[in-house]
Each structure stands twice: as C-alpha cells, then as structure tokens.
N, C-alpha and C positions, 0 to 999 in steps of 0.2 A: 563687892557689889552683890546685892539679893537677887535671888533668882525671880525673874518675872513669873507672872500667874498667867498660866494658859486655861481658859474655862472651855468645856467643851459640852455642847448641847447634845447629851449622848442618844445614842440609838443602839439597838442590839443586830449585831456584835460592834463591841466597842473597837474603836481605832488601836492600831498596835503604834504605841509611841516609846518603846522601850530605847529607842536610840537617844532620846531627849533625856533619860534617866538622869539625874543629878544636876541638870542645867535648867529646868523648869517645874515651877509648883504646877501639878494638873489637879484641877477641881472639875467636878462633873456637876452639871445642872440638868434637870426636867423641865417641862413647859411651866411648872408651876413656881419654880424657885429661880428662874433664869433671871427675872428684873432684880431681884435683890442681890443677885451675885455680879452682876454685870458692873456696877461701880468699882469693884475691886479686882478687876481683871485688865492685864494690858492686851491680851488676844482672845479673841473669840473663836473657835472651831464649830461650825454648825454642821455637826457630824449627822445629826437628824435634819437632812436639807429638805424633807417633805413637809415640815413643820412652819407655821406662821409665827411662832412664838416671839421670833426676834423683831418682828414689825410691831407686834403688840408690847414688848419688854423695853424696846428702844427709848420710846418717850418718857420723860421723867426727870428729876434732878439727879446730880452728882457726875462724877467723871465715867467715862464710857471707854472700852477697849478702842486702842489706837490702831488695831488691825483685825479685819473679821474675814475669815475665810469660808467658803461654802464648796464642799465637794460636789458641785453639780455644775452644769453648763449654763443654766438660769438663774437669775438672782430676783426673780419677781417676787419670791416668796419672802426676802428679807428687807427689801428697799421701802423705806418710808420717809416722809419730809424731813424728820429730825436726823435720819442717818444720812441723808442725802446732802442736807446742808452742812453736816460735821466735817471736820479732818479727818476722819478715821477711813483707813485705806480697806477698800474690799477687792479681795481676789476669787477666782473661780477656778474650776477644775480644767479648764482649757488644755486640750492634748491628750485627754484619757477617752473620751467618748466619741471621736470624730471616726475613726474607722470602724467601730463596732457599729455605730448607726448607718453608715453607707453601706455595709454589708448587710445589715437589715433591709435597707430601702430596696438594694438589688435583689433580695431575696424575695420581698414583695411584689417588685415587678416582674420577676420571672414566674411566680407564683400564679399571679392574676394573668399574665399573658397565655399561659399554659394551662389554665385551670387546674391547679393542683387541689383546690379546695374541692372542686367537684369530683375529681378522681377519688379522694378519699372518701367522699360521701357515697360514691358508686360502689367502691369496694366494700364499704360497710355494707351497703344493701345486696352484694354479690351481683352485681348488674354488669353487664359487657355491654358497653355503650361508646362505640368509636366516636370520637369528636375532632375537630381541628384546631389546633392553637394557634394563636397570633405570633407575627414575627415580632421580634424585639428591635433588631438591628434595623436602621433606618427610621425610628421613630422619633418623635420628637418630646423634649420634657422641660418644664418651665420649674427649676429649682428656686423657691422664694426662702431667700436667707443668704447672705453673703459672707458669713463668718466662717470659721474652720469647719464647722460640721456642714453647712450647704457646700462647700467647695469640695469638700471631700466627697460627697454624695455626688455631686457632679462628675469627680473624676471617677467614680465607680461605674455611673450610666454610660459615660462615654467609653468606657473599656468594652462595655456591651454593645456599643455601636450606635448609641442612643445621642441625637443630635441635641445637646443642652446647653439651656440658656439659664445664667445665674441673676437673679433680681436680688438688688441690696436697696439701700435709701437713697444713694447718690450713685451716680455712674462714674466708673473707673474701669482700667484696662481688664477686660475678660466679666465685667458685670454691667446690667443693665440699672438704669435708673428707676426708681419707684413708679414714675408716670409711664413707663413701658409695659407694666405688669398687664393691663387688660388686653392689650394687643396680642401678647405673648400667650395668654390664656386661650385665645381664640383658637390658635393652631396647635396647640399641646395635645399630646396623646397622653402624657402623664403631668401631672402637676404635684409636685412635693414641696411641703411647707416646713421649714427648719428654721423659722425665723424665731428671735427672741421675742417674749411678751414685755410690750410696753403699752403706754398710752395709746401711741401711734398706730400699733400693730393689733391691739384688742378688737377682734370681731373683724378682721380683715376678709375673711373669706365669708362672706354673706351671700344673701340669695341673688343678688345682682351679680356678683362674680361668679357663681355657680351658673348662672344665666349665659354668661359668655362662653362657657365650655362646651364643647361637643358632646352630642349622646354617646360616643365613644371614648371619651376621655376617663381616665381613672385618677382618682384623687389620694393622695397619702399624707398624713400629718404625723409628724414626728418632732414636732416644735413644743407647744404648749396648747393645752385644750381651749382655753378662752380666744386663741386665734382663731377659731371657727364656730359660727352660727349653726350649732348642733342641728337644730330645727330646720334651717334652710337646707343641710345637707341631707338629712332624711328625706325631706319633701323631692330633693332632686333624685334620689335614688328609688323612692317607690314610685314615681312617676316616669322613670326610665330617661330622665334628661341627662344622668350620668351612667358610665357603664358598671362602675363600681368603685369602692373606695377602701382605703385602711386606716385606723387610727389606732396609734399608740399611746394617745394621750387624750385626755377628757378634761370637760369643765370640773366634774367631781370624781376625784380617784380616793378609794378604788370604786370603779363603777358599780353602782347598786345593782343586785340580783333582779331587781323588777325594772331596770332600765329598758326602754325599747330598743336601744342600741343593739342589745345582743341578738336580735330577730329581724334585723333590717336586712332586706334581700341585697345581696351584693356588696355588703360590708363585713370586713374582716375586723376583729376586736382583738387587741392584744394588751395585757397590763402594765403598760409603760416598761416594756423591757429591751426597747431597741438598743439602747448603749452598754447593757449589762451582759460581761461574758464571763467566764469563771476567772475567778480571781480579782474582779474588779475593785471590790473594796479594799484588798490589800494593796493594789495599786493606786488608789487615792490617800490611804494612809501614808504610802510611801512619797506621794508627792507633795502631802502636807508636811512632812518632815524636812524634806529639802528646801521646802520655801520658807520653814521655821529657821532652818541653818542660815538660809540669805537674810532674813530679819535680823536676826540675833547678832550676824555680823556686820550690820547696817549698810548692806548692798541693797540695790534696786528689786523691787519684786517684779516678776512677770506675772501675765494674767491680770493687769488691775482693770478693775471695772471703771468704766466712765459712769458714775452714779446717776448722772443725769439723763446719759442716753439709755442706761440700763443693760450694757454689754461691755464686753472688751472691744475696742476699735481696732479696724484693722490699720496698718500703717503703709498699705502699698496702693 
C-alpha cells in the first residue's frame, strides 16, 4: 500500500512530524500553490491557521483531501460552501487552548478589578496615588459560548468566587439558552465572549447589547473579532456606558498601528495571545500526530467539527 500524501499549509516554524517518517509522504504548500496541490493529498494540515487560503482554494475541479485538520479552536477561516457540502472530515485543536484562555480571562478580570494598568502607569510616572480596588468574589459574570473554552473560563471565574452563567445555542444542564442572554447581560459585572464565529453569532455584540449592560460592566472578547461591533464598543467606552473592556481578537489582525482601538480609554488590547503559552506549537504538532495515527488505523477521530454549525458540538 502506497504512503498517503499529507499536505501542509506551512507557517514558520514548521510542525514536527518526525514520528510519521516512512508512513506518510509530506508535501508543503503556501497560499499560492495550495489550490494546485489539493487534488493530490489525502490529508490537509492547515498549519497556517490564520490564513484564508483553504477557503479560496477549495472550490474547483478534482479530488480533495478526505480529512482537514486545523490546529486552532475556530474553523471560520477555512469553511466554505464546497467544503461544508463535501464528505471531507474537519477536525480542530480542542483540548489545547481551554486552560490557557481561562487563565488569561481570570487574569484580565483581576487586572481590571484591581486597576493594574493604572498602577503600572502611575509607577511609570513615579506617582504615589492610593486607590481602592473592586472586589471580585460575589460579582456576576455571563460567559457566552458553551463549548470547552467557555466552560473552562466559567470554572476559573467560579474559583474566584464569581457567580457565573454560561450561555449557549440551546439550553442544557449548566447552560442557558441564547434567548436568556439579554436578561443575563443586564445583571452581569463581567461579560466574556468565547463563542465560535458563525453566521448566527457574527456581530452578536452590537449597540443594542452594549446598551443592555450596566455602566459598571466590563466586557472581554477571547472568541473572534467579528463577534463584536467594534464601533459600538468604542462608543460605549467613550461615553462611559461601560466601565472597561479587553479585546484579544479583532476584525483585522494584526491590528493596524493607526487603529483608534489602541487609544480608547478603558480598553486593554492584546495581540490574539490568550491561548498561547510556552510550547503551544509543539503541543499542537503532537496532537496532530496522535490524530493522524488514529486516522491511519481507521479509528474514529475526536474533535470532529459539525461543518454546518461551524464548531465541535458538545454531547452532554
């Protein structure tokens, strides 16, 4: 039996695939060559998961890979109608980013409650100005997104004493239905967006939803940039209808140097790093190798994306 062809949409540094030596023919593609190489590969590893190249290259004649893996939580950058309607299996990196993102959200909550940005700025100015921080225990949070990331964020916040409600597409044990979101926003001290980007969630945090929040509420987005109407958020912060916000994801990434978001009062900007801890690329490579060995043995793959929904569904 001939070796299957694994096509890698490459990025620097390349994945470590040494364990697969002699078992698979590895070829590498960039955005320009991807379309011409797709018909000759059984498996596609979208190592450059920030690229839109798969969505552009997939439509066309000829065979396509039977399995596509993206080493990211979101799959919005690769799904297109032709891929959705195909028999190709799509998997993601579920299991890698949950704990780091939850830690990052907890850090943001503590930083905003205790005004650590203000402390650092006053230190830079050599100014001694006593202030009072906000308590975290006893506050309330609404976490939007009931997948593994949202649930792990909720666990971390509860460990801080925050009363936390999780909102998903449908109601189930421990999860509120989407129709409960507006009600929960009105009483939340913290609103955390960790939802997948789909047609149904795009722009879900708009001017109307920000208007439901209290002036003391703080908003955090670790999902995807297009989930938020950035202009509506900026207006709410400038008009002090929100107490603060933190964005780790944006409509355009990298965030341009001339973007007004850098200078909005009360807004913390970070470069899409909430899930990235030391060694994260190695862990992603190891996960793919483990999945490949299951695929090679004809065993069921975990982390299979429901392509029509745009995420890996929960089964509880």
